[in-house]
N, C-alpha and C positions, 0 to 999 in steps of 0.2 A: 214329135211329128208323127209319125201313128197313131192311130185313133184308135184306141182298145173299145170306145164302142161302139165303134162301124166294124159292121162282121168283116169284112175284107180284111179289116187293120186288127182284130182282133185275131184270124188265122194266122194274117203276117207274122205277127208277134210272137205267135205260137209256134209255129216253122223257126223264126228266131232265134226262140228256146232250145229246139226239139232239132232240129236238121242236123249233121253231124257236118256234112259239106257244104262250102261255100266257093264261092267264085272270084279272085281278088285281079279287080284290073288295073295294072300300074302302068305311066308311061317311060321309055327309056328317053334318056336327053334327047335322040334324033327322031323322036316324035312316034317311035313306034309302040302299040298295045301289046302289054304282053298279060295274059290271064295264064291263072293259074290255081288250081284247086287248093284251098286252107281249110284245118279245123279252126273252129271257132267261137267266141261266146258271144251271146246279145249280152250286155252288162250299160244300166244306165243310160239307154237310149244310146247305144255307141257299138259297136262291131267290136270286138279282141282277138286281134292274132298276135300268136306267138310264129317270128319269123326265123328261119335257120339265120346263123349268123352270116354265110355270105350267101345268103339268095340276092340274084340281080334285084326283086324287088326292091331292097332296102335303099338302093343308089339312086332306085327310078323315086321311092318317095322322097326322099333329101332334095334332090332335083326338082322336083314335082308333086307335092303333097295330093293332087286332084289325083283321087281314083272312082271305080266304080265296084261293088260286092253286088253278086246278086246267088240266089240261091235257085238249084235245079227247077226246072218247071214240070208239067204232069205227064210228059212227053208228047203232047201235041200242040204246045203252047201258049197251057192254060196255068193257071197258079204262079203268075207271075210274080216274084218279089225283089226288086233291084232299085241298089240306092246307088245314087254318087253322092260324093263324099268329097272330106279332107282328109287324109290320115295325119297323123305324127307320132314318135317313136313315145312311151312314155315310161323313163325312167324309173317312177315310182310306184309301176306296177309292181307285182308280187309275181316272182318266177313260176312258172307252167307248176311248179314241183308245189310250190306254196299257195297254189290257188286250189279249195276245195271242190269247187264247181265245175271247174272245167277239170279236175281228177276223176269225180264222178262222172261227165260226160264223157269222156274220153281211154277211164282205166284200161275199161276192157280193151279198148284197142291197142292200148300200149303194152297191154300183156300178151296179147298177141304178137302183137311185132317182135315180144321179147324183151323190148326197154324198161327201165327203172323210169321214174317220175325225176330222178335225177341226171340222168341220161338225157330224158326228155330237155330238160333245162338247159343240161350244159350244149347241145347240139340247137337248140331252138330259144335262144336265148335274147331275142330282142320283141317288146310289147309293143305290137301298133296298135293305135286306137282309131278307127273312122267313126268320127262326124256324120253321120247325111245330113247333106243341105238339100237333096232332091229325092223322094220315094217315089217308084212306078209299082202298083199293083194289078192287077190283073188275072 
């Protein structure tokens, strides 16, 4: 969906691989959008998020799989990477503690929080994958 041969697409893919915070918007059953920052991985053309077991987004996604995900802009409205997509729980995904790429990306932050990989996996056990259906780059 994102063309790696297009300069904007290549830049977006680099950001999806290296940025550490993304913003995930889900919608409550009452129709209220809720946006929260999340740690994420770009993996096989999808966004992977490990969600807290009691996060409201889990119920939101179970009721309505349509979500949006975006990265921070450059502070003046440029360098936009925004995805609309369909989210699903991936029960076959490895736990965060068993995902080497995830631990490489966030290991220092886990250390700074005083969390072990096991602690993280116990508190963020729900793997959510977001398949993009629309991409906006600016």
